[in-house]
C-alpha positions as CSV (number, residue, x, y, z in Angstrom):
1,M,80.1,12.4,7.9
2,K,80.1,9.4,11.2
3,R,84.4,10.4,11.5
4,F,83.6,14.4,11.1
5,L,80.8,13.7,13.5
6,S,82.6,11.8,15.6
7,L,85.5,14.8,15.3
8,M,83.4,17.0,16.5
9,S,82.1,15.0,19.3
10,L,85.2,14.9,20.4
11,A,86.3,18.4,20.0
12,L,82.8,19.3,22.5
13,I,84.1,16.5,24.8
14,T,87.5,18.4,24.9
15,L,86.0,21.7,25.4
16,M,83.4,20.3,27.8
17,A,86.3,19.2,30.0
18,L,88.5,22.5,29.0
19,A,85.6,24.1,31.0
20,A,85.6,22.1,33.2
21,C,89.0,21.9,34.2
22,A,88.9,26.5,34.0
23,G,85.9,26.2,37.1
24,E,88.3,24.6,39.0
25,P,91.5,26.6,39.6
26,Q,88.1,29.1,40.1
27,T,86.7,26.5,43.1
28,M,89.8,26.2,44.4
29,E,91.1,30.5,44.3
30,V,87.4,31.0,46.4
31,T,88.6,27.5,48.8
32,R,92.2,29.5,49.2
33,I,90.7,33.2,50.5
34,V,88.1,31.3,52.4
35,E,91.7,29.6,54.0
36,Q,93.1,32.8,54.3
37,E,90.8,34.5,56.0
38,V,90.9,32.4,58.8
39,P,93.6,34.2,60.7
40,A,90.8,37.3,61.1
41,T,89.2,34.8,63.8
42,V,92.5,36.4,66.1
43,E,92.1,39.9,64.9
44,V,88.4,39.6,65.6
45,E,89.8,38.0,69.7
46,V,92.0,40.7,70.1
47,T,89.2,43.8,68.7
48,R,87.3,42.6,71.6
49,V,89.8,42.8,74.0
50,I,90.9,46.6,72.7
51,T,86.9,47.2,73.4
52,E,86.5,45.9,77.2
53,T,89.4,47.8,77.3
54,A,87.4,51.0,76.1
55,V,85.0,50.4,78.4
56,I,87.2,50.7,81.2
57,E,88.3,53.6,81.1
58,A,84.9,55.0,80.3
59,T,83.7,54.0,83.4
60,R,86.8,55.5,85.5
61,L,85.8,59.0,83.4
62,V,82.2,59.0,84.5
63,E,83.4,58.1,88.6
64,V,86.1,61.9,87.3
65,E,82.8,63.6,86.3
66,V,81.1,62.7,88.8
67,V,82.7,64.5,91.3
68,V,83.5,67.0,89.0
69,T,79.8,68.3,88.9
70,A,79.1,67.5,92.9
71,T,81.8,70.8,94.3
72,P,80.7,74.1,91.9
73,A,77.3,73.9,95.2
74,P,79.1,74.3,98.6
75,T,82.2,76.6,96.6
76,E,79.2,78.9,95.6
77,T,77.5,79.0,98.9
78,A,80.8,79.8,100.9
79,V,81.4,82.6,98.2
80,T,79.0,84.2,98.6
81,P,79.2,88.0,100.6
82,S,76.6,88.9,102.6
83,P,74.5,92.1,102.4
84,T,75.3,93.6,105.5
85,A,79.3,92.8,104.4
86,T,79.6,94.9,102.1
87,P,82.1,98.1,102.2
88,I,80.8,101.7,101.9
89,S,82.8,104.1,100.2
90,S,82.7,107.9,99.8
91,S,83.7,110.2,97.2
92,Y,86.2,113.2,99.2
93,V,86.9,116.5,97.5
94,I,91.0,117.6,98.1
95,E,90.9,121.0,99.6
96,T,93.1,123.2,100.0
97,G,96.2,121.9,102.6
98,D,94.9,117.9,102.5
99,T,97.1,116.0,103.7
100,L,96.7,112.2,103.0
101,P,97.0,111.7,106.9
102,L,95.2,114.2,107.5
103,I,92.1,112.9,105.4
104,A,92.7,109.3,107.2
105,G,92.6,111.0,109.8
106,R,88.8,113.0,109.4
107,T,87.5,109.3,107.8
108,G,88.8,107.0,109.2
109,S,90.3,105.2,107.0
110,T,94.1,104.4,106.6
111,V,96.9,105.9,103.8
112,A,97.2,103.1,102.4
113,A,93.9,102.3,102.1
114,I,93.4,105.1,100.1
115,R,96.2,105.0,98.4
116,E,95.6,101.7,97.4
117,A,91.4,102.6,96.3
118,N,92.7,105.6,94.3
119,D,96.4,103.8,92.5
120,L,98.3,106.7,94.9
121,G,102.4,106.3,94.2
122,P,104.1,107.7,97.6
123,D,105.3,111.1,95.4
124,D,102.0,111.8,93.6
125,A,100.5,115.1,94.6
126,L,96.9,116.5,95.9
127,V,94.9,118.7,93.6
128,V,93.0,120.6,95.2
129,G,89.4,120.3,93.8
130,E,90.0,116.1,92.8
131,E,87.8,113.7,94.5
132,L,89.4,110.4,96.8
133,L,87.6,107.5,96.8
134,I,88.0,106.5,100.5
135,P,86.6,103.4,100.6
136,G,84.9,102.4,104.1
137,W,84.0,105.6,105.1
138,D,80.1,106.4,104.8
139,G,81.4,110.0,103.7
140,V,80.1,112.1,107.2
141,L,84.3,113.7,108.8
142,V,85.6,113.1,112.2
143,E,84.8,116.7,114.3
144,D,86.6,118.3,116.6
145,T,85.3,120.4,119.6
146,A,85.5,123.8,117.6
147,V,87.5,126.9,117.3
148,A,87.0,130.9,118.0
149,V,89.7,133.2,116.7
150,R,90.3,136.3,118.9
151,P,90.7,139.8,117.8
152,T,94.3,141.5,118.4
153,A,96.1,145.2,117.7
154,T,96.4,144.2,114.0
155,A,93.4,142.1,112.9
156,T,90.2,140.4,113.9
157,L,89.3,137.6,112.0
158,T,85.7,136.0,112.1
159,S,85.8,132.2,112.6
160,T,83.5,130.1,110.6
161,N,83.0,127.8,113.5
162,P,81.3,128.2,117.2
163,I,83.2,129.8,119.9
164,P,82.5,127.1,123.0
165,R,84.2,129.0,125.6
166,D,85.7,133.0,126.3
167,T,89.2,132.3,125.6
168,R,90.2,135.6,125.2
169,N,91.8,136.0,128.6
170,W,93.3,132.7,128.9
171,V,97.1,132.8,129.5
172,V,99.8,131.5,127.3
173,T,101.7,128.4,129.1
174,G,104.2,126.6,127.5
175,P,106.7,126.1,125.0
176,N,105.5,127.1,121.1
177,L,104.7,123.6,119.6
178,L,105.3,124.5,115.7
179,P,108.5,122.8,113.8
180,N,110.6,125.6,112.6
181,P,108.2,128.3,113.6
182,S,110.5,131.1,112.7
183,F,112.3,129.3,109.8
184,E,115.2,130.0,110.5
185,G,116.0,126.0,109.8
186,D,116.5,124.6,107.0
187,W,114.4,124.4,103.5
188,Y,113.7,122.1,100.5
189,F,112.3,122.9,96.6
190,Y,108.8,122.2,96.1
191,L,107.9,120.8,92.9
192,Y,109.8,123.7,91.4
193,N,112.8,125.0,92.1
194,E,111.0,128.8,92.3
195,L,109.5,127.2,95.5
196,Q,111.5,127.3,98.7
197,V,109.4,125.3,101.6
198,P,110.5,125.3,105.4
199,E,111.3,122.0,106.7
200,G,108.7,120.6,109.2
201,W,106.1,122.5,106.4
202,R,103.7,122.6,102.9
203,L,103.4,124.8,100.6
204,A,99.7,124.4,98.4
205,T,99.3,126.9,95.7
206,D,95.7,127.7,94.1
207,E,96.4,127.6,90.1
208,G,92.3,127.6,89.3
209,P,90.3,130.8,87.8
210,N,90.1,133.7,90.3
211,T,86.2,133.9,90.3
212,L,86.0,136.4,92.8
213,E,84.2,139.4,92.9
214,P,85.4,142.8,92.7
215,G,88.6,141.2,91.2
216,S,90.9,141.2,88.0
217,G,89.4,138.0,87.3
218,G,91.9,135.2,84.5
219,N,93.3,132.7,86.7
220,F,95.8,132.8,90.4
221,L,99.1,132.2,89.5
222,R,101.7,130.3,91.3
223,P,103.4,132.5,93.6
224,E,107.9,132.3,94.0
225,V,108.1,131.1,97.3
226,R,112.1,131.5,99.0
227,V,113.3,131.7,102.8
228,V,115.1,135.1,102.7
229,P,118.5,135.8,105.2
230,R,118.6,139.1,106.6
231,P,121.0,140.6,104.3
232,D,119.6,139.5,101.4
233,L,116.8,142.3,101.9
234,P,117.0,146.4,101.4
235,D,118.2,147.1,104.7
236,H,115.6,149.6,105.7
237,E,112.9,146.9,105.0
238,Q,115.1,144.5,107.2
239,N,113.3,145.6,110.2
240,L,109.9,145.0,108.4
241,F,110.5,141.7,107.4
242,V,112.1,139.6,109.7
243,F,110.1,139.8,112.8
244,D,112.2,137.0,114.5
245,G,115.6,135.7,114.4
246,F,117.8,136.1,110.3
247,K,115.3,134.4,108.6
248,T,112.2,135.2,107.2
249,V,109.5,133.2,103.9
250,K,109.0,135.4,101.4
251,A,106.2,134.9,98.9
252,F,105.8,137.8,95.7
253,K,104.0,137.9,91.8
254,G,103.1,140.9,89.8
255,G,101.4,141.4,86.9
256,A,98.7,138.4,88.5
257,P,96.2,137.8,91.0
258,T,97.9,134.6,93.5
259,S,96.9,132.4,95.6
260,F,98.5,130.4,98.4
261,S,98.4,128.5,101.5
262,L,101.6,127.7,104.7
263,F,100.5,124.9,107.0
264,T,101.8,121.8,108.9
265,D,100.5,119.1,111.1
266,V,101.1,119.0,114.5
267,A,100.0,116.1,117.6
268,L,98.1,117.1,120.6
269,P,96.8,116.0,123.7
270,P,93.7,117.8,124.5
271,G,93.5,121.0,125.7
272,T,92.8,124.5,124.7
273,Y,95.5,125.7,122.0
274,R,96.2,129.0,120.5
275,M,98.0,130.1,116.8
276,T,99.1,133.1,116.3
277,V,100.2,133.9,112.9
278,R,102.8,137.4,111.8
279,F,103.1,138.1,108.5
280,F,103.5,141.6,106.1
281,P,101.4,142.0,103.0
282,D,103.3,143.8,100.5
283,T,101.3,144.5,97.6
284,V,101.5,147.7,95.8
285,A,100.1,148.8,93.6
286,G,102.9,151.2,91.7
287,Y,106.2,152.9,92.7
288,E,106.8,156.9,93.2
289,G,110.4,158.3,93.0
290,G,111.3,154.9,94.0
291,H,109.3,154.4,97.0
292,K,106.1,151.3,97.0
293,I,102.6,152.8,96.5
294,F,100.6,150.0,98.9
295,A,96.8,148.2,97.4
296,T,94.4,150.6,100.2
297,D,91.8,148.1,99.6
298,P,92.1,146.0,101.9
299,L,90.5,142.9,99.8
300,A,93.9,143.5,97.9
301,A,95.8,140.9,100.5
302,E,93.1,138.7,102.6
303,V,94.1,136.2,105.1
304,R,92.6,133.2,106.8
305,I,93.9,130.9,109.9
306,I,93.5,127.3,108.7
307,Y,92.2,124.6,111.4
308,N,91.9,120.9,110.1
309,D,88.6,121.8,107.6
310,G,87.8,125.1,109.8
311,G,89.4,128.3,111.1
312,T,88.1,131.6,109.9
313,I,86.6,132.8,106.9
314,W,88.8,134.9,104.5
315,Q,89.7,139.1,105.3
316,G,91.1,141.8,104.7
317,T,94.5,142.5,106.3
318,R,96.0,146.7,107.0
319,I,98.7,146.3,103.7
320,G,102.6,148.1,104.1
321,E,102.2,147.3,108.1
322,R,102.8,144.2,111.0
323,N,99.7,142.2,111.0
324,T,99.2,139.5,114.3
325,V,96.1,136.9,114.2
326,T,95.1,134.5,116.4
327,Y,93.3,131.7,116.4
328,D,91.6,129.7,119.3
329,F,90.5,126.4,119.6
330,T,89.4,123.2,122.1
331,I,89.9,119.4,121.1
332,T,88.8,116.8,123.4
333,Q,90.9,114.0,122.5
334,A,94.3,113.4,121.5
335,R,94.9,114.1,117.9
336,T,96.9,115.4,115.0
337,V,95.3,118.5,113.5
338,R,96.2,120.7,110.8
339,V,97.6,124.5,111.3
340,G,98.5,127.3,109.2
341,A,97.4,130.2,106.9
342,S,96.4,131.4,104.0
343,F,96.7,133.6,101.3
344,R,95.7,135.3,98.5
345,N,95.4,138.5,96.0
346,R,92.9,139.6,93.8
347,F,93.3,142.1,92.0
348,I,97.1,142.1,89.3
349,M,98.8,144.5,91.5
350,N,102.6,145.1,90.5
351,N,103.9,142.8,93.5
352,N,101.5,141.1,95.5
353,G,104.1,140.1,98.0
354,W,103.9,138.8,101.5
355,F,106.3,138.5,104.0
356,I,106.1,135.8,106.4
357,D,107.2,135.0,110.0
358,D,107.3,134.3,114.2
359,W,104.1,132.1,114.3
360,S,103.3,129.7,117.7
361,L,101.4,127.5,118.7
362,N,100.5,126.9,122.5
363,A,98.4,126.0,125.1
364,L,96.4,128.4,126.7
365,T,95.6,128.0,130.3
366,A,92.0,129.6,132.4
367,P,93.2,132.4,134.7
């Protein structure tokens, strides 16, 4: 029994020793872990260096933000427009015979400014009735002292402008100021190959509704326009249709109403001038035995003289014979003016034709 107890005691002591030995390695491992973490102190020091660097960079960012924040205030004040500097712009409705130089002169603008404001290219055509934005224009047109149409042996036209003086007996002096006045020079195609326009001149056609009363209704159709030499005309009509020289301008359209204008721009010094237009209304209602039966209603062939935005009102003509109309006007300062004539046929005819030739623009002198 004692031996058994001794053995038990010995076993117990052995187990305790083993337990003690087993605990020591765990303690040593902890000690080792602590010793291995000692270099972590160095890592903390490095972290402090990084932290210090970050603080310096943050300081720099703050300084930049201060500069940016201070900038907008004076800039906004500098670019704020003054109410009195706001440009005025108005719309201009394009009329028959208008060109950009004429519109610029009448509105006090420039061709370049009008093109830019309306996105117009150099080849873009002006359309009658459309609106143009005129930058810097207050809506007031530049006008000249007016104008008077004077009667001739074949036609009398009424002016749309007040008559400043009686110029009927004034004397024509100086040269013809029109370019290519009898249309003897070259010609060019305008938009279509059926429109031949004399050099130095421009053409406008009205292709809108014919609302005239009385009238045939429908739409005005574009006429065919030709610069015709004498030999291309019937022998018996050459002396009727060619007023001067070797050529004449022929405009014609069958079976439809028509309306068109022929005009040019001329630079003139101050003075009084007379515009003279000659034409033959070839308005044919029908044919009988190969002969023309001319329309008898003077409203079947109407004409008006163009002077800038004025001139004369529409008037009937003597159909089937030569007509001459004149228009006198005065300008008080040197400028470029637009002169020409408009022609229209409000009725549908077999032929709504015109022969146009021998125009002139001369200075007038008091007798």
